[in-house]
DRENNU-499799 format. One record per residue: x, y, z of N, C-alpha, C in turn. Coordinates in steps of 0.2 Angstrom, whole numbers, plus 5000, padded with zeros to 4 digits. Layout:
XYZXYZXYZ
...
REM end
This chain:
500349945000500150015000500450065000
500350104995500650164994500550215000
500950275001500950325007500250355004
500150365000499650404995499050364997
498950294997498250274999498250275006
498850255009498650265018498350355019
498450395017498250465019497450465014
497250435010496850435006496350415012
496450345014495850315017495750355022
496250405026495950435031495350475032
495150505026494750545024493850505023
493650505028492850475028492550515027
491750495025491250515023491050585025
491150585032491050655035491650665041
492050635040492750665046493350635043
493850635048494450615046494650565051
494950515050495050485055495750425052
496250415057496750365055497150355062
497650315060497950285066498750315066
498950325073499750345074500150295072
500650305069500950375067500750375060
500450335057500250365050499850415049
499350435054498950505054499550535059
499850585056500250635060500150705059
500650745061500650825062500450865056
500850835049500850855042499850865041
499550795043498850805041498550865043
498750865050498450935053498550995051
499151005050499451075048499151065041
499151045037498851065030498151065029
497751005033497051015033496851085035
497151115042496951175044497251235038
497651235035497751285030497351265025
497051215023496651205016495851225019
495851225025495151235027494951285025
495551345027495451425027495551435020
496151415015496151435008495851395005
495551355006495051324999494251324999
494151325008493351315008493051385011
493351425017493151475020493451525017
493851535014494051615010493551615002
493551564999493151584993492451564994
492351555000491451565002491351635006
491951665006491851735012491451705019
491751655020491651635029491951665033
491951675039492451715044492951665045
493551705044494251665047494351665054
493951675057494151655065493851575067
494251545067494151465068494351435075
493651405077493651375084494051325083
494551315087494951235088494751195097
494751145096494651115103494951045103
495251015107495450945106495350895112
495250825111495350775116495850765121
495750705124496050695129496650645127
496650625120497150575117497950595117
498350545118498850555120499350595114
498950595108499250615101499050695100
498450705105497950765103498250835104
498750835109499050895110499550925104
499950875101500450895096500050905090
499550865088499150875083498550935082
498450955088498051025090498551075088
499051075090499751125088499851135081
499951085079500051085071499351105066
498651105069498251125067498151195069
498251215073498251295075498851335070
499351295069499951335065499751335058
499351285057499051275049498651335047
498251335052497751385051498051465051
498551465056498651545054499151565050
499651515046499851515042499451535035
498851505035498351515028497951605031
498051625035497851695038497351685041
497151625046496451635050496751665057
496251665062496351685067496051635074
496451585075496151525079495951535085
495451525086495051525092495251465097
495751455102496151405102495651405111
495151355111494751335117495051275120
495751235118495751175122495451135124
495451085128495051025130494351045130
494050985128493250995126493050935124
492250935124491950875121491750895115
491350855113491350885105490650915105
490350905109489650935111489851015113
490251025116490551075118490851125112
491351095108491351115101490751125098
490251105097489851125092489451175096
489351185102489151255105489651305105
490151305104490551355104490451395096
490351335091490351365084489551395084
489151365090488551405087488651485091
488951465097488851535100489251605097
489851575095490251625090490051645083
489551585080489351575073490051575069
490651545070491051535067491251465064
491751455061491851385057492251355063
492551285063492851255068493051185067
493651175070493851105068494151065076
493751015076493950985084494650915082
494950905086495550855087495250805091
495050745088494650695092494650635087
494550565089494250505086493850465088
493350515092492650485096492850405099
492450365097492650305102493050255100
493650285095494150225091494450235096
494950165096495550135100495950205100
496250185106496750245110497250275103
497550245100498150245095497850285089
497250295088496750335083496850395085
496650435081496450505081496150535075
495950605075495350615068495350705070
494850715066494650795065493950775063
493350835066492750845064492750915062
492550935057492551015054491851035053
491751105054491151125055491251185050
490851205046490951265041490451305043
489851305043489351345047488951315049
488951305057488551275062487851275060
487351225058487751135060487951095055
488151135049488551095044489151085044
489251005044489850985047490150965039
490750965037491250965031491250885029
491050865024491050795022491350775015
491350725013491750715006491350745001
490750755002490250784996490250854998
490550885000490550965004491150995005
491650975002492451005003492850955006
492750915010493350875013493950835006
493550805001493750794996494250834993
494250904993494650954990495150954997
494950965002495550965008495850895006
495650845006495850775004496650785000
496550804994496750814990497450844989
497250914992497650964995498150935000
498050895004498350885011498950825006
498550775003498950735000499650774996
499250804992499950834986500450884991
500250914998500750935000501150895004
500950845009501150795013501950775009
501750755003502050724997502750764995
502750834996503150884993503450924999
503250905006503550975010504050925015
504450955017504850935023504750965028
504350915032503850945038504150965044
504850925045505150925051505551005051
505751025045505951105045505251155047
504751125043504151185046503951185054
503951115056503751115063504151155068
504951165066505251195069505151255072
504651295066504351375068503751385070
503551315073502751315076502851375082
502151405083502051445089501751395093
501851405098501551385104500651405105
500251365106499551385107499251415112
499051465111498851505118498051495120
498051455124497151455125496751505128
496151525126495851585126495451555133
495551575138495151555144494551595144
494551655142493951705143493451685138
493651665132493251645128492851575129
493351535131493251465135492651465140
492751515145492151525149491551545147
491451575142490851615138490551545136
490851505130490551455128490351395135
490651395139490451345144489751385149
489851435149489051455151488551455146
488651465141488251475135487851395134
488451335136488251265134487851265141
488051275146487651255153486951295151
486951345150486251395149485751325145
486051295140485751275133485451205138
485951175141485751105144485151135151
485151185154484651205159483951225155
484051255150483551255146483051205142
483451175138483251115136483051055140
483351045145483350985150482851005155
482651075155482151095160482351065168
482951095168483251065175482951095182
482751165182482451175189481751155190
481451145184480751105184480851035185
481551015184481550925187481750935193
482050985197482350985202481751005207
481151045205480651075207480151005209
480050965203479550905204479850855208
480650835209480850795212480650825221
480950875221480750925229479950895230
479450905226478850905227478550845229
478950775225478850715226479150695232
479650735236480050715241480550655239
480550665234481250605231481850635227
482250575228483050605224483050545220
483550555214483650525209484550505211
484550445210485450415210485550385202
486150425201486250415193486850395192
487050345190487850325189488050335181
488550375181488850395174489550375174
489650345168490350315165490550365160
491050395161491250425154491950395152
492050345155492550305150493150335150
493450365154494150405153494250465148
493550465145493550505140493250605141
492950625135492950705137492150715141
491850665142491250675147491450685153
492050665156492350675162492550725164
492650765157492950855157492150885160
491550885158491150905160490750885164
490750825167490150785171490150835178
490850865181490750895187490250965187
490250985181489951045180489151035180
489050995176488350955175487950955182
488450885186488250875192487850925196
488350985196488151025201487551075199
487251065194486751095191486251055194
485951005196485550975200485650985207
485050985210484950985219484750915220
484350885216484150825219484150755214
484750755211485050715207485850695210
485950645214486550615213486750595210
487550605206487850575201488450535203
488350475204488950435204489450435199
490150455201490650445194490950375196
490950375187491250315186491850325179
492450325181493050325177492950415173
492850455177492750515175493550545175
494050505176494850545175494950545168
495150605166495350595159495950555156
495950515153496550475151496550425146
496850465139496950445133496950375133
497350345137497450275136496850235137
496250255139495750225141495850155145
496150155151496350105154495850055157
495250065158494750025160494249995156
494150025150493749995144493750055138
493750025131493750075126493150105126
493050165125492750225125492050215120
491850165119491450145115490850095118
490350145120489750105123489350065120
489350075113488850035109489149965111
489749965111489849875113489649855120
489349805119489149785126489649785132
490149755130490749735135490849805139
490849845136491149915138490549965144
490149915144489649945149489549905155
489849845156489749805161489949825168
490349865168490549905174489949965178
489649985172489150025172488649975176
488349935172487749895174487749865181
488449835183488549815190488549865195
488649925193488749995199488150015198
487650015194486950035194486449985199
486649915198486449865202486649885210
487249875210487649875218487349935222
487249985217487250065220486350065223
485950015219485250035219485150095217
485450115209485250175207484750175203
484450235200483750245195483850225189
484650235187484850235180485550245179
485950215173486550225173486650265165
487250305166487350325158488050335156
488150315151488850295147488950345141
489450375142489650435136490150395132
490250415125490750395121491350425123
491950425118492550455120492350525119
492150545115492050625113491350655117
491050605118490450635123489850665119
489950655112489350665108488650625109
488950555112488350505111488250475118
487750475120487550445127487150375127
487150325131486950265132486650275138
486050205139485750205144485550135148
485650135154485350085155484850085161
484650025163483950035166484150025175
483550015179483750015186484049935188
483849905183484049825184484649815179
484949865178485549875173485549835167
484849835164484849835157484849885153
485349875147485449925141484649945137
484850005137484150025134484250025126
483849985122484049985114484050065112
484350085108484450135104483850165099
483550105098482850125093482350145098
482350105105481750125109481850205113
482450215113482650285114482350325111
482550315105482250365099481550395100
481350325100480550315100480250355106
480550355113480350375117480450485117
481050495114481350555114480850595110
480750565103480450575097479650585100
479350555104478550575106478550635110
479150615116479150675120479250745118
479750755112479950815109479350835104
478950795101478450805097477850835101
477650805107477250825111477350905113
477950915116478250985118478151025112
478051025107478051065101477251055099
476851025101476151025099475751065104
476151065111475751085117475951175118
476351195114476551265114476851295109
476851355108477051395101477851385101
478051355097478851335095478951355088
479651365085479851385079479751335076
479851275078480151205076479351165074
479551125070478851075068478851005072
478350975072478150915076478450865071
479150855068479450805064479950775069
480150725066480650675069481150645063
481750645062482150625058482450555060
482350495057482550435060483050395056
483150355058483750295055483250255050
483450265044482950205040483150145040
483750135043483950055043483750035051
483550075056483250045062482550005063
482350015068481749985070481150025066
480749965066479950005063479650055070
479950035076479650075082479750135081
480250175078480350225076479850275073
479650265067479150285063478450265066
478350215070477650195071477550255077
478050245082477950305086477950375086
478150395081478050465076477450465075
477250425071476550415069475850415074
476250385080475650375085475450455087
475850485089475650555091475550615086
475550585080475250635075475850675073
476350655073477050695071477150675064
477750705060477950685054478650645054
478750585050479250535052479650555045
480250565045480750585039481350535041
481350495037481850435036482450465035
482950445037483750465035484350415034
484750415028485250375030485750395037
486150345039486550345046486950405043
487150455048487750495048487550555050
487850605053487650665056487550715049
488050705045487850755039487150755036
486950695035486250685033485750695037
485750675044485450705049485250785049
485650815051485750885052485450925044
485450905039485250935034484550915033
484250875034483650865034483250885040
483650895045483150935052483050995050
483651025047483651105044483151115040
482951065036482751085029481851075032
481751025038481051045038480851065045
481351085048481251115055481051075060
481351015059481250955065481450975071
480950955076481150975082481650935085
481850865083482450815085482450765079
483050725079483350695075483650645080
483550565079483850515082484150455078
484850445079485050375077485050325084
484850275082484850205086485550195088
486250215085486750205087487050265092
486650305096486850355101486850435099
486750445093486750505091486150535091
485950595095485350625096485550695095
484950735090485150805087484450845089
484650895091484050945093483951005091
483451035089483251075084483551145090
483451135096483651185101484351205103
484651155100485651155099485651155093
485451205089485551205083485651165080
485151105079485051055074485751015075
486151015080486750965082486750915089
487250875088487250815092487550815097
487050805102487450815110487350755115
487850715118487650665123487450715130
487650765132487450785139486750815137
486550855131485950865129485450805130
485550755127485250685128485150655135
485750675139485550645145484950705149
485150765148484550805153483950795150
483950775144483150775140482950705143
483350665144483050575147482950605154
483250645158483150655165482350675165
482250725161481650765161481050725160
481350665154480750635152480650595157
480950565161480850515166480650535172
480650605173480450645181479750665179
479550685173478950685170478350635170
478850585167478250535167478050495175
478550495179478250475186478450395184
478750375180478850295179479750285180
479750215183480450195183480650185176
481450185175481750175169481350115163
481350065167481050005163480350015163
480050035165479350055164479150095157
479550145157479750205152479650155146
480150105144479950065138479849995139
479449985142478949915143478749905137
478249955135477849955128478249935122
478749955122479149935116479549855115
479749855122480249785123479749735122
479049735122478549685122478249685113
478449725110478249735104478749725099
479349755100479949745095480349705098
480649655094481249605097481849615092
482349655093482849685090483549645091
484049635087484549605087485149655090
485749645093486149695093486249705086
486649775087487049785081487649745079
487549695075488249655074488749675069
489349685071489949705068490049635063
490349655058490349595053491049615047
491549585046492149585041491849535034
492049575030491749545024492249495023
491949425021492349375021492949375014
493449355013494049345010493749335002
493849374998493849354990493149384988
492649404992492149444992492149504993
491449534988491449614990490649614994
490649684996489849704997489149684993
489449704986489049684980488949594980
489449574981489249484982488849474986
488649514993488349484999487649514998
487449574993486949594991486549554986
486949524982486649464978486449414981
486749384985486549324990485849344993
485849394995485249415001484749444993
484749454988484249474982484049394981
484549354980484249284978483949234982
484049264989483649214995482949244996
483049324996482249364998481949384992
481849344987481549374982480749384984
480549344988479949354989479749404997
480249444997480149485003479649564999
479349585004478749635003479249694998
479849705001480149754996481049754999
481349774994482049774996482449844995
482649874999482949964996483649954998
483849994994484750024993484850084996
484450124998484650195002485350195005
485250135010486050145016486150075016
486450045011486849965012486049945008
485849885011485349845008484949825015
484149835014483749835018483149785016
483049725019482449675016481949685021
481349685018480649705023480149645022
479949605028479449575026478749605032
478249585032477649605036477849605043
478349555045478449545053479149535054
479449555049480149565050480649585046
481149625047481549645044482349645044
482949675042483449675042483849735037
484449755039484849795036485749765037
485949775032486549775031487049825027
487449865030487649905028488449925030
488849965025489449965027489650015032
490050025036490150075041490450135037
490250185039490550275037491250275040
491450245046492050255050492450225051
492350145049492750095050492650035044
493149985042493049945038492849875039
492149885040491749825042490949865041
490749795041489849795039489349785046
488849835044488549845052487849805051
487549755054487049695053486449705060
485849735057485249745062484549705060
484349665064483849635062483149635068
482549635064482049655069481649605068
481149585073480549535072480049565077
479349555074478849585079478349525081
478649465080478449405081478649385087
479249355089479649345096480349355095
480649355102481349345101481649285099
481249245100481449175096481549175089
481049195086480949225078481549275077
481649325080482249365078482949325078
483149285085483649255085483849215079
483249175078483249125072483449155065
483149215063483249255057483849255057
484149285062484849315062485349265061
485349205062485649135062485549125055
484949135052484949115044485149155040
485249225042485549265038486349265038
486549265044487349275045487649205041
487249135041487449085038487449085031
486849125027486749135021487349165017
487649235021488249275021488949245021
488949175025489649145026490049165032
489649205037489949215043489949165047
REM end
């Protein structure tokens, strides 16, 4: 594999991700330079650029290279230092500036990357300028002595004043969207307190959780792995994988807590477990959020519509739940670029991916793990139910597999697998190809799609008959595909 192909593969559908040392300071320097010179300046966008970084061991050097690349192109970086991805999104909204965050989200510790925002909520993807940046970066890396260039780097001066402004703005958003005072008052009236275990996996959630925990009077937050550590010593910062939330589940049970929350590495995603330590399926969570937020729009004046964007590859419970409360259900491909675009177009109050991303119109159509957590707490307290009761009706009607990660067998392509599926399931009600391949029958369905961020396939199956039927069909499809 040539150097060019190594760099080429780092530029994903809607962000940049790679593994150190292949991913290096030169990628950051020239990405910053190209962002200004090839995207911002030609479109007459602000040349002030927000930059934030996560806690990975490579992030300080990469952040410095990015800062210097932006400056070399004539930009004025607004350097905010450590922060979660939703804090970064809050900064882009607050200043109305473009921005870049140095992070690899939930990926392993040796990975890193970047997420780029041109104008909030619009992120930069391969179809909106990232391909232009990629081609420029590759040409420069091949023709530059980066070691000589790096000797002239300036140190990055953190703007503590602007950072405190963004923190205040972000906290105000959480308080408003999550109705924090209302929640506390209701808990006081009920003469009860909630206990919530929060696992931030040594990622960026731990940077902001102490601030959030102080915003509530009647909720006790039990910390689990809040210490920032880019080596992720306790478990990988990917709560989508069941093995990474076992400590959380055990602590919820031993502490007799009301629920547990797990954040991924950059805290733009939140996952939840009930009072029994059982993980809440993301499809069910989107359904409850959708109904809650649609009703909030319907019950008062709002500039947003009772519409929700949902993952077309997910469970039928999402569109069904939206329709049950007279909302408008808008299907989307997976990926934040698609969700944000559709939400803005339809002024949808909410968008939800079953993989843990939750997008809120009141947060500039952007996703946030912290906003998801405060909305969950508000929904729970207002319902008067336990967490398990909140989701009982979905658990009894929709039987879902976990999202299963698969690698394409040797000497086969994704299209080969699609052909097998088309031949086997010719009698299906319908087969769609908007996001991978989706097969629909009256009482079961499944989807197989290539990941946008990793070289794997993602498989999800649903039955409305029984858990046994779901498990049987999973085995049938997996066997057919040769796994």
